[in-house]
C-alpha positions in Angstrom: 0.0 0.0 0.1 1.4 3.4 -0.9 2.1 5.9 1.8 -0.6 8.3 0.8 -3.2 5.6 0.6 -2.0 4.2 3.9 -2.4 7.6 5.6 -5.9 8.1 4.2 -6.8 4.6 5.4 -5.6 5.4 8.9 -7.5 8.7 8.9 -10.7 7.1 7.7 -10.4 4.4 10.3 -10.7 7.0 13.1 -14.1 7.9 11.8 -15.3 4.4 12.5 -14.7 4.8 16.2 -17.4 7.4 16.4 -20.4 5.2 17.0 -23.8 5.6 18.8 -22.4 3.9 21.9 -19.3 6.2 22.0 -19.9 9.4 20.0 -17.4 11.6 21.8 -13.6 11.2 22.1 -10.6 13.0 23.6 -7.5 12.9 21.5 -5.4 10.8 24.0 -8.3 8.3 24.4 -8.8 7.9 20.7 -5.2 7.5 20.0 -4.9 4.7 22.5 -8.0 3.0 21.2 -6.9 3.3 17.5 -3.3 2.3 18.2 -1.9 5.6 16.7 0.4 8.3 18.0 -1.3 11.1 19.8 0.2 13.8 17.5 -1.0 11.9 14.4 -4.6 11.6 15.7 -4.5 15.3 16.7 -3.4 16.3 13.2 -6.1 14.1 11.5 -8.9 15.5 13.7 -7.9 19.1 13.0 -8.0 18.4 9.3 -11.5 16.8 9.6 -12.6 19.7 11.8 -11.5 22.1 9.1 -13.9 20.4 6.6 -16.7 20.0 9.0 -16.5 16.2 9.4 -15.8 16.5 13.2 -16.4 19.3 15.6 -14.8 19.9 19.1 -16.9 20.6 22.2 -15.7 20.8 25.7 -12.3 19.2 24.9 -14.0 16.3 23.0 -14.4 15.5 19.3 -17.7 14.4 17.8 -19.0 13.9 14.3 -19.7 17.3 12.4 -22.5 18.7 10.3 -20.8 17.7 7.1 -22.1 14.1 7.5 -25.8 15.5 7.6 -25.1 17.2 4.2 -23.6 14.2 2.5 -26.1 11.8 4.0 -28.9 13.6 2.2 -27.2 12.7 -1.1 -26.9 9.0 -0.4 -29.2 6.9 -2.6 -30.1 3.5 -1.5 -30.5 0.5 -3.8 -33.8 0.4 -5.4 -35.1 3.6 -3.6 -35.6 1.6 -0.5 -35.9 4.7 1.8 -38.2 6.5 -0.5 -40.5 3.5 -1.0 -40.6 2.6 2.6 -41.1 6.1 4.1 -45.0 6.4 3.6 -45.5 2.9 5.1 -43.3 3.8 8.0 -45.1 7.0 8.7 -48.4 5.1 8.7 -47.1 2.5 11.0 -45.7 5.0 13.5 -48.9 7.1 13.4 -51.2 4.2 14.3 -49.0 2.4 16.8 -47.5 5.5 18.4 -44.0 3.7 18.1 -40.8 4.8 16.6 -40.4 3.0 13.2 -36.9 2.3 11.8 -35.4 1.0 8.6 -32.2 -1.1 9.1 -29.7 -2.9 7.1 -26.9 -5.2 8.0 -23.2 -4.4 7.9 -21.2 -7.5 8.9 -22.0 -8.2 12.6 -24.2 -5.1 13.1 -27.5 -3.4 12.2 -27.4 0.1 10.9 -30.4 2.4 11.1 -30.7 4.2 7.6 -34.0 5.9 8.3 -36.5 6.4 11.1 -39.9 7.9 11.9 -39.9 9.1 15.5 -43.0 8.6 17.6 -44.9 11.8 18.7 -46.0 10.1 21.8 -44.5 11.9 24.9 -43.3 8.4 26.1 -41.1 7.3 23.2 -37.9 5.8 22.1 -35.4 7.9 20.3 -33.1 5.9 18.1 -31.0 8.1 15.8 -30.2 7.4 12.1 -26.7 5.8 12.0 -27.2 3.9 15.1 -25.2 0.6 15.1 -26.1 -2.4 17.2 -24.7 -5.9 17.3 -27.0 -8.5 15.8 -27.7 -10.3 19.0 -29.2 -7.3 20.9 -32.1 -6.1 18.8 -35.1 -7.5 17.0 -33.7 -6.5 13.6 -30.5 -8.3 14.4 -32.4 -11.5 15.2 -34.1 -11.3 11.8 -30.8 -11.1 10.0 -29.4 -14.0 12.1 -32.5 -16.1 11.4 -32.2 -15.7 7.7 -28.5 -16.5 7.4 -26.8 -19.8 7.5 -25.7 -21.5 10.7 -22.1 -21.4 9.4 -22.4 -17.6 9.1 -23.9 -17.3 12.6 -21.0 -19.4 14.0 -18.5 -17.3 12.2 -19.9 -14.0 13.7 -20.1 -15.6 17.2 -16.4 -16.8 17.1 -15.5 -13.4 15.9 -16.8 -11.8 19.1 -19.6 -9.8 17.4 -22.1 -10.5 20.1 -22.1 -8.0 23.0 -24.1 -7.7 26.3 -26.1 -4.5 27.2 -28.5 -5.6 29.9 -29.1 -8.7 32.0 -31.6 -9.8 29.3 -29.2 -9.7 26.4 -28.5 -13.2 24.9 -24.9 -13.7 23.9 -24.8 -17.4 23.5 -25.8 -19.1 20.3 -27.9 -21.8 22.0 -30.2 -19.2 23.7 -30.4 -17.2 20.4 -31.3 -20.2 18.3 -34.5 -20.6 20.3 -35.5 -17.1 19.4 -34.5 -17.5 15.8 -36.8 -20.5 15.3 -39.7 -18.3 16.5 -38.6 -15.6 14.0 -38.9 -18.0 11.1 -42.2 -19.4 12.4 -43.9 -16.1 13.1 -42.4 -13.8 10.5 -41.2 -11.2 13.1 -38.7 -11.0 15.9 -39.0 -9.6 19.4 -36.4 -7.9 21.5 -37.4 -7.6 25.1 -35.2 -5.1 27.1 -32.1 -6.7 25.4 -30.6 -3.5 24.4 -32.2 -1.0 26.7 -34.1 -1.6 29.9 -37.7 -0.6 29.6 -37.8 -1.0 25.8 -39.2 -3.5 23.5 -38.7 -3.9 19.8 -40.4 -5.8 17.0 -38.9 -6.3 13.5 -39.8 -8.1 10.2 -37.8 -8.9 7.1 -37.9 -6.9 3.9 -37.0 -8.9 0.8 -35.8 -7.7 -2.6 -36.6 -8.8 -6.2 -34.3 -11.7 -6.0 -35.7 -13.0 -2.7 -32.7 -11.9 -0.7 -33.1 -10.2 2.7 -32.4 -6.6 1.9 -33.4 -4.8 5.2 -35.7 -5.0 8.2 -38.6 -2.8 9.3 -38.4 -2.3 13.1 -40.8 -0.8 15.7 -39.6 0.4 19.1 -42.0 1.1 22.1 -41.5 1.5 25.9 -42.5 -1.8 27.4 -45.4 -0.1 29.2 -47.0 0.6 25.7 -46.2 -2.8 24.4 -47.5 -5.3 27.0 -47.5 -9.1 26.4 -51.1 -9.1 25.2 -50.3 -6.7 22.3 -47.1 -8.4 21.0 -48.9 -10.7 18.5 -51.1 -7.9 17.1 -48.3 -5.3 16.8 -46.0 -8.1 15.4 -48.5 -8.9 12.7 -48.8 -5.3 11.7 -45.0 -4.8 11.5 -44.9 -7.9 9.4 -47.6 -6.7 7.2 -45.9 -3.3 6.6 -42.6 -5.1 5.8 -44.5 -7.4 3.3 -45.9 -4.2 1.6 -42.4 -2.7 1.3 -41.0 -6.0 -0.1 -43.6 -6.0 -2.8 -43.0 -2.4 -3.7 -39.3 -3.3 -4.1 -40.3 -5.9 -6.7 -40.3 -9.0 -4.5 -42.2 -11.9 -6.2 -42.8 -14.6 -3.6 -43.1 -18.1 -5.1 -44.6 -19.8 -2.1 -44.6 -19.7 1.7 -41.1 -21.0 1.8 -37.9 -20.2 0.1 -34.8 -22.4 -0.1 -36.2 -24.4 2.8 -36.7 -21.5 5.0 -40.4 -20.7 6.0 -41.6 -17.2 5.2 -44.8 -15.4 5.8 -47.5 -15.4 3.1 -47.2 -12.1 1.1 -50.2 -10.2 0.1 -51.1 -7.3 -2.1 -49.4 -3.9 -0.9 -51.8 -1.8 1.0 -50.6 1.4 2.6 -53.9 2.0 4.4 -54.0 1.2 8.0 -57.6 0.8 9.2 -58.7 3.2 11.9 -59.3 1.4 15.2 -57.1 -1.5 14.4 -54.8 -0.5 17.2 -57.6 0.2 19.7 -56.1 -2.0 22.5 -52.7 -0.3 22.2 -54.3 3.2 22.1 -56.3 2.3 25.1 -53.1 1.5 27.0 -51.7 4.8 25.9 -54.9 6.7 27.0 -54.6 5.2 30.5 -51.1 6.5 30.8 -52.2 9.9 29.5 -55.0 9.8 32.0 -52.5 9.4 34.8 -50.4 12.2 33.5 -53.2 14.5 32.3 -50.9 16.0 29.6 -48.8 17.6 32.3 -45.9 15.4 33.4 -45.8 15.3 37.3 -43.0 14.0 39.4 -42.8 10.2 39.0 -44.3 10.3 35.5 -41.6 12.3 33.7 -41.2 12.0 29.9 -39.2 8.9 29.2 -37.4 9.7 26.0 -35.5 6.4 26.0 -32.5 6.8 23.6 -29.1 5.3 23.3 -27.0 6.2 26.3 -23.4 6.2 26.9 -22.2 2.9 28.1 
């Protein structure tokens, strides 16, 4: 590798350390983590800062506004974000949940778009959030539809991480969940990334029948009690099916290459009013307690990613 290319590679490598679970770095800390000299890291960060790719606040560096500008120019394959957006908005509006579109990059899921809930009690997952496959409903979908050899490879590579006491990091425990994913057509994450949060995700297939992305819904556990999981899961699955069909997916049957899949139906962007009555009832009970003004003990729970 030529010296100039090697230097560029080292500089770009630094950007990879700015993740949702560690978005701010001091120069010394980043240098130690990246295995680079402090002066080299400092020089690279100053250059990135000059072009807006990082910004410095209170002695720490974080990603800059330039990424927002360039992100708006990124086009996803097949117009996935553009096709999915209206369906995501409808699902969020009627479930009062935060809806996310996620893709897989090696052993992680990456949020490429989201529609945030307007409910005062909501989950706030930012675009760009990366999570290991074992710690989210979307991750379980990707794991379920890959080969056992690929799952074993990721496990041996140390891609599975623990966030809460409910996070499953062993393949044997995850395999039980994955069989349920294939049977039901959606996955459930129950406080496995964040305490007090539940997530439901379903697969989105492309024209060739490959798993392209997942559609995920996040809700505080109080708004997604056990009795609502099946109904909400079916709605997320239906929305994912609609997106798959808009992408050009043509299902041959209820199974593909020996793996069961849900029956696909005609795309329908209309969500019937009242279909979420039980969920809305739970929400109204909460609002009745809080009366629109959030008193002590009932403060707004904007549950987002937190520094770990």
